[in-house]
Every structure is written in structure tokens, then in C-alpha cells.
N, C-alpha and C positions, 0 to 999 in steps of 0.2 A: 363983554368981553371981544375982541374982535378975532375969530375962528381965523378968519379968511388972513388976514394981517400976517397972523401969526403962522396958518400953517406954509405962505410964501416965501418964509425966512427958512426952511429948508429946504434939501436938492429935493423939491418932486419931478415930475415928469408932467406935461403938459397944462393946462389952461386950471384955475379950482372953475369947478360948480358950484358946488355948497360945501357946507362946515355945517354938520350937526349932532346935536347931541345921540349919542350909540348906546345900547345895551343899560343894565342895571348893573354897576360894579358903587361897591360901598366904598369904597378908600380910594380909588383915583375916580376922575372925569373923564369918561370918555367921548372924543368926537368922529365919527364918520367925514372921512375928505372925499370928495369923489370929483375926480380931474376928466380931461378929454383923455387921458390915455390910459389911469389906472386908480385904484382906491386905497383910501391911507388910515391908519388907526391914529389920532393925535391922543398924548395923554397929559394932563395934570398932575404929577406927583405931588400927593400928600405931605408936603412938608414936617406938618403937625405928629404922623407918625414917623415916616423916613426922613431924618434932619440932617442927611447927610449924600443929595442926592447924585450930587457930581460922581462921590466915590460908587453907589447901587449902579447909576449907568456905567460906571467903569467892567464892575461884573458883569452886565448884563453883555455889553460889548465882548468883553473876552470869553464868555460863556462861548455864546452866538457864535463869532467867529470860529472856536471851536469845535463847537458842534458842525457848522458847513465844513471842516475840512473834513470830520469823518463822514458826513452822506454824502460829498463828492466822491471821497475814495472807495463807497460801496455802488455809485451810480443812480442814487438817492436825488431826490428833488429839492435842492436846497433851498429855494426862497416859499417850498410849502413846508418842509420838516421840522424848522426850526423857523424864531423870530427873526425878521432882516430890521435893524434896526437904519433908520435913517438918517444919514448927516444931515449941518445942519451948513448953514450958509456961512456961518461963524467960523467953522473948523471944527467942531466938537458936534456933540450928539443932543446938546440939551439948548432952546432958547427960552430963557427965565427958568420958570420948574417944569419944563413940557417938553414933551420927545415925542419922537413918530416911528411906526413901523408901517411896511408892506405890510396890506392886508391880505390876509390867508384866504385865497378862493377856495371854494367847492367846498365847503366846509361847514358845521355845525356845532353848536357849544349849547349843552342841554341841562340844563340849571338842576333838576333833581334825577335818578336811579329811579327807571321807571321798569328793567327786568336785568336779571345777575350777569348777563351777557356784556350790557353795556359797563358795568362793572370791572366785568373782567377785562374790558377793553383798556377800561381807566390806569388797571394794577400795570396791565402790559406795557402801555404807554409810559408809564413812569417807572417802572424799572427799566425798560428801553433806553431812559432817558440818563440814570445810573448806568448802565453798561457804558452807554457813549463817553461818558465823562467820568470812564474807571482811572483813566491815566491822567488826569486834569490835574495839577498843583491845589488840592482844596484848602491846603493851609496858605494859598498864596491870595485868597479868595476875603475881601474886606467882610468885617462881623455887622452885616447892617442892623441886628437888633440883636447884642450881647448877652450873653444867656438864655436865646427864647427858648431853650428845651432842656436847661438846666433844673429838671424838677425837685434836685435837692436845697440849690436855692431860691425855688418858687415856694418850696416846704417851709423854707424861713422868713420866706415875707408873710406865710398866711401866718407864720407861729406869733408873727409879731403884730398881725391884725389881731389874731385873739386877746394878745394882752392890753390892745393899744385902741379895740376898736369901740364901737358906739354901745355901753355896756346891755341897754335892752336888747338888741341884735345878737349879744353873742348869749346872753341866755335861751333867746329865742331858739338858738343853732347849735344849743348844747348837745344833742343827739348826734348829729349830722357832723360837730367838729371830732366829738368823738370818732365817732367812725372814720376818719379823713385820719386823724392824728396818730391810731391803733395801728394803721396802715405804713407810716411812716421809715419804717425799717427796712421796705423791700424797694425805695424808689431810687434807688442809688445803683441798682446794675449796670445801667446801658455807660453813663458816665463814669462811673468807675470800668469798662471793658473800655473807654474813649482811652483816658489814662493812660492804662497798661498799656494801650498798644492790644488789647485782646480782642478790640471790634476797631475796623478800620475806619481812618478816619476820610471821609466823602464830600462830594459834593453833594447838598440834599436842596429839597426845592421848600418843603416847611409850607406849604399852601395846599396839600395834595386832596382836593375834590376835584367831582368831576366837571364842575366847571371851568375848570384851567387845564380841559382837555380839549382840543378841535379832532372833530372825527366826520370822519369822510362825509359828505351828504348821501351818497350813495348807499357804501358799504357798510356806514356807523361802524367803520374801526379808526381805530388810535393815527391820528396823525401827524401833533405835535403838539407839544407841553408849553403852556402859555404862562405870563405873571409871574414873571422870573426876578421879584424886586426881592423877594426873600432867599432866595438862594445863599447859601452861606456854607461854611464846615460844617460836618455834621456826622451823621450815623442815618446810614438808610433807614434802619428800626423806625429811626426819626417820623422821617415821609412814609413807612409804613403804617404804625401805629397811629399818626395824624388820618390816616384814608380811612381807618378803621375806625375808627370813634368817631368820623363826618359821615362818611357811607352806611354805616352797618344796622343803625337803629332808627329804623323805618319812622319813628316818630316826630325827629329832629329835635335838638336841644333845648326848641322852647316849650314843650309839652308840660303840659300840670298834672296832666291823669299819668300817671307813672307805672299802672297797669298795661300805658301803651309801651314801654319805653324796656328793648330790648333788646340786646344782638343778633342779630341773623345770621345763625351759621351759610345758611345759603351764602348770603353773600359775602360773610367770608371767604368764604373755599373761594367764589368765585375773583374776589381781589387778590388772593394768598398766589390763587393760581399764574393770572395774569403776572404778577410783580414779578415772583419765581422766573418763568417764561420768558419776560421783556430780560431778564439779567443775566440768562441765559448760561448757568451756574456758574457764576461770577458772588453769587453771595456764600461768603463764608461758611465755617460750621459752625459755629459763633452765633453768626446773626442767625441762623436758621431757627439754631432752637432758641432761641428769644425772640421769635414774630409775637408769642402771644404776650409773652411779658413786657413788650414792645407798646401793643394795643393798651391794656393793662396801663402802664406808667402816664401814657400821653391822654387816657381817660381821668387816670387821678390829678394827673393835672392841671387840666381843665376844670376838673372840680373843685380844687382848692383856691384857682387863680375865680372863680366866681364867688365863692362864698367869700372869700379875702375879703373880696370887692366888695360885696353888702355888708359886711362886719364894718367894712372903714366906710361905709356911708353911699357906693358907689358912684367913686372917684375916677374910673377907669372904662368899664364898658357902659354903650349907651342904652339904655332902659327907654318902656314902653307903659310903663308901670314898676309902683314902689317896689313889690317884692320881687321884681322880672328876675334877678341877678340870684336870689334864692330859691327861685323857682329853675333856673339852667344849674345851680348847683345838686339841687335834689335829685332832678335829672339827670345829671353825671354821674351821680352818687347808685344809682338804681343801675344804669348800664356797667360801670364799673361792677359792683353785686352780680349781674347775670351774668358779666364774663368770668368772673370767681365761681360760679356756676358752674358753666360750661369749659371750663378750662378744658380737663381730658380731652372732653370732643374735640374745642379747638387744635390742642396739640397732635389728637392725631389727625387733624385734616392738613396739616401743615409736614407731617411726615409722610401721607400720601400723595403727594405732590409730586411727582417725579422729575 
């Protein structure tokens, strides 16, 4: 693919010096475009996952325009504190399935958590993202992946896998299936709250990992939330729970030695404190009361997704070896059990944050 020719179809400054692959993203291919004036990030949207790139892009443009207004009103740096999509010469923001952003200078992106302060900054950045979008009409956004965190529907899909999956695998996983189905009665609390209005509908990021935050290269403080492809209407609790699931288990979700799998209370406290502070009092009492439940729910959801995929013959997640999805499912179940064992401790942490 001629990246220079494609980059020239965007309204960029200066003459292109180079256009080379950049980073290690798993979903979208990323290209660093260097011109005589500045740097840009160009990405090819993975249309196998994101089947409506036009509507996805409309979400991003609307969100970033709104954020720029908020940032400018408080005297912030609009070119650094949110993404800046580059318009294409065709008048839109896409050339085929490719898009472009201004490169955010003076920042770093970490692939893993090295200490609690980094996770605190991650939580604060995602909380502030929620705060700035507090009055954005969330229900006007396109739902990029329908029912993404509709855990009751995920459970129904899992039950179908238990009924229709590979017989030998179902028999092999009898204990894991029982453990998950015995807990299914607790999975609808957040969705029920959204449906009743007890939990506010918000703009959610839905991929709250540390590598989706740009940190200042000197201070390592959160500067900008990136990767807005999965921005959708939902609950702030989804974003909190997803971060706890992915960030508090030092072993990671692929670890097969379950003795290494646990929820770090120290990392939980770091992210929770940052998230609450970032939202600056805009979390409701109901949301605060369900933060531990949210972490449990998202871990449960991922466990049934991994195990359901294994039962059906590994049709969704990419695997590196035959029982990879089973290992992932057992890993998430172990994390779920550890959260249950630490429930009172984690609840106390949330209550203790001002």
C-alpha cells in the first residue's frame, strides 16, 4: 500500500518526508507520517470488527469537537488534551477506511503498569474524560458494537454454547460451567440500573487500558485519552470495571499458573482513587456503591466469553495454542474468585476515598 499517496489525500501541512508503520496495535494498522512541518498518525480501521467506519468516525469527530470546546473554555491545550482528526481533501475524515490525527508531541504511551502511580494517572485521565463529557448527549452516539457490555445477553450466549458446543469440551469444562452459571443471577444489576434510570447513561470509552492514555513524557501525568473507536453510550461502571479487570491482575489474562492470578488491592485503590478524583464529584451515590460489583461483572463477562468461545471451537478470539481460550477462562474465573474473597476490603477502599 502506498501510504505516502494516501497521506497526501488528507489536508496536511508541509511535504511528506516518510510514512512508516508505527506502534503495535492489535486492531487497527497505524502509520507515522512525518512532514516538513509536523507529524501525523494515520490508521486503517479494521472493518472486520468495525463494520460502520463512517458512523464510528462521526462519533469520534463529535466527541473530539465537544472536548475541544471544554478544553478551550478552561484555557487548556486543545491540540494536546484530545485527539485532533485531520480532514481529508474529499471533505470528510476518511480516505477509504483510513483516517488521520495530529501526532500528540511530548507524550509517551505505556504498554504495562509499572507502579501504582501510573495506574492512578490512568484512572484520573479516564475519570476526567467522563467529567468533560458529562453533559454530552450520550444517547445520540452510534452504538459501534451493540450490547457490548450487556452482560445478561453475554450469559444467554454462553448458555447457548453450553447447549450447542463441542460435547468433549463441555464435559471437560463441567466445573467451570457450574461455577459461572451458579453466579448468573448477579450479572444484571448494572443493566437493570441503566434501564430504570437509577444509573445514569454516560459516554463510555470501553477500552480503559493504560496504553490508551497519553502521559506527559516528563511528569508521567495523564494528558489525553486515545483510541476512541469504542466510544458508545453506557455506564461509567463499564469503564471502571474494565480497567480493574485488565489492570489489577499482575499476571495478565493469559497466565496458566492460577496461583499467580489475583486482584491487587493496591492497584485497585490507585485506579479507583484516580477515577473518583477525575470525575470531581460527578459519580452518583448509586455508581459509587456499585464499583466493586462493576469490577466483578466485567471479569465475569469476560470469563463467559472466553469459555463460551472455547466450547464453540474458538470461533471468535485468536488463539496461540489449542486450549488458549480455556486457560483465559480459568484465569478470569480465578480473578473473579479473588475479587469475591476481597470484596469487603475493596468496598472499604472505595468508601475511604474522599
